[in-house]
Phi, psi and omega in degrees: 000306185294324180293322175297325183292314181304315175297326170295318178295321175285332170300305184299331182290341180248020185293179185250010177293129178274106188278356178282334184284128170307144179248154175292155175295327177300319183287332177286321184283338173279127176253005187298325188270353184275134170294143179238147179226131177274137176222170180280287187229136174243119173254124173268114171117129177241047162279182184300323187287310177307317178296316183297319182294306181307317181298313183294318177298316178298318173296341178266003168098013174266154180267111195247140172236123182261124178248131173217139185277347173286176181274355176197181180275160173063047184270344185245244187301323184293347178246004182228058180219183186281343184059047183249128170278109189278155179271324184113034188278315199279342199263149184302148179295145178074001176284169181286325182297315180297305181310308187285323185292315179297309183294317184291324177305306179308305179302317183298311175297324178290318174299309182298327176292319188276344184243010179054043171279128178309124177196163177206132176268085187269349182078161181229148170241115177268124194241143168254127185261359175202157190300328182296345180271350185297319179293325176295313175305316177302316182296326176298316185294317176300318185291317178297324178294315177299328183279350180087020176277117182279151170089353183304138181212132169279128175246143173288164182304319182296329181291313180294323183287337171289329172288324179227093192296337177279358187272142165250129169191162180258341174200157179213147169261117175272129175236093184293349185266356176284160182196193181227154183208165168266106199287323184299313178301316177301314185295320182299317186289319176305313178298319182298318174298311178305316181291323180293342177254026170076012171292149182235132182252128180240100181270177187053027178238121194252127172278118185255354178153203182177178173215160179261126177218132176056038186055026173237141170277124175264116180265135178270128178231149185221155169287140184296335178296320175302315188295316187287336184269352184301136177272002177082356188245301181289157173300140175264110189281138169291146176266338182202138177252123174259139176240089181278152167284329179227128166243129180244109178279089180242046183273014171058241180309328187259006187293315173301312184302316182294317174312318176293350175265007174267102179298128178098352169282132180294119189286344174295337176286351191256120182286164177288143179257144170228150181228135182234124187269136166231136179261155168228144177245139175262152180276126182238177176055037174225135181273327185253131177292129184287340184229149171256341182251160162293137182239110183245135170277178174304126183312150180245176177292129179082359176185185187264010174092164178282107187249171180264127177233139175258148167265177190284351172264007178083005172292144187249137175230152173245138175144187351272161171270179182242122176234095186290136174263112187299131181263165173254160193299320190201169174271098189287324179197161180287353174262008178292122184242012173293125185285156165278152182244140176220146171311120186102191190274038181247110184226134173227155177266135190274001169287135184307310186291329172281324175311308185290322181299317185278337179283338186278358171091354179259112188063032191293133168265353166289104180273107177268006182286158181253112176299132176290344179292334188287342187295341181297324184283328189284312185306316182290319182299317179291324183293339171312321179242349175223086190281348179269006175305123187272143178297135179081013185261359177259137179237148180298139175256275184199168182222152168225178183237129183260124174285112187235162183242012177216148182247196179305133180080355185258156180296143181298133186271155175277167167301151181231115176248104198251116179245189182308333184290335179269303185264350175083001180262117176296138176075015175249125178236118172266126174248106186250144177065037186265080172260204179300135007268062183291320169311300179300329188272346200304311180292329174290321176299315176302312177303317181296320186282327183288328178290328180288329185230073184285164177286132180263000000 
């Protein structure tokens, strides 16, 4: 059944319908002539969280179809982050972020060890560079202890600088459980395991919306080629309607906008979406890596501060910073082409369909380039804890976008895993705001969803 569905999807993605031609209102409103397929589970989005969910569901015996509009897995947020395994220090006690980060960290280290995924438990130093920051550092330690993070130790400045001679600080919190990993190798392994348990991945397949009928969510799918050739004016016809028993909306940056495209879903249940862009710069012109640990400053609004991250080859990168993207109040129509504005050349469309189109890098208005002008903000931030940073040693690295549920000046929001008890639609799970520590939490989120929706 699932293989036939995928064949239909692939056939539809190379069909001969000219989507640039306007269609009549009658043909758009009717779905009777569009083929339908019943399936067990659909996971929308093949980022690390979607992959982990699909793997866990498949290993529990469910028949899983993963749809992603990109050409392969992990093309967005999952490939544009710090690749850090977080310990679980920063987040409020009893929050989903804490629960999934702590459990996910345990699962991740175990999985990486058993499957030979490149990783290192190198530890982290969170540093106070002035006396005014010491109370915040004490708060982080108390929060971490309350969250069940073991091994935390407060160090005097001279103790931390003995561990890291290039470091400057007055106090530091040592987190020995923090680490780094190769996120691509992790995703590749998770995809392989999911497929070995009969999960199927369909790339270049876009979910453009859906409707609720007979207590089931019907998903509209199209080939991404149709989507990229779409003129933004004429209706975009689905090529296939999927009728799953379970839908996991793990579309990351697009998840809230996609949920608003599900006709019949109460829009009041869908949270406001916020987006924060973060840039990374790499350290060049150095033969010796200046640090052995991850080095983090005191967290800032919207992020954990411009920190030191090492990759598995010892190369050093700094970031991310926080650049808020101004949001519009709501998605008024799918033809809304008013762009969001950000200082500089970064504009995106808030309409879900345009949003996806611009997010996937084809004619992309998601500018993932790193402006050299932003380096002016990096040098002073880094020199607070790394005073020997030489002028001209930072080179542009990469940028990522964080899907958030809280904006500038707001209290940081928790993950939102939304089911029928919230929105009233059986078999629909929305994953909203899965930003950091999403990578660390991914396997725990998969474990949670698979336990909540077992095979009957």
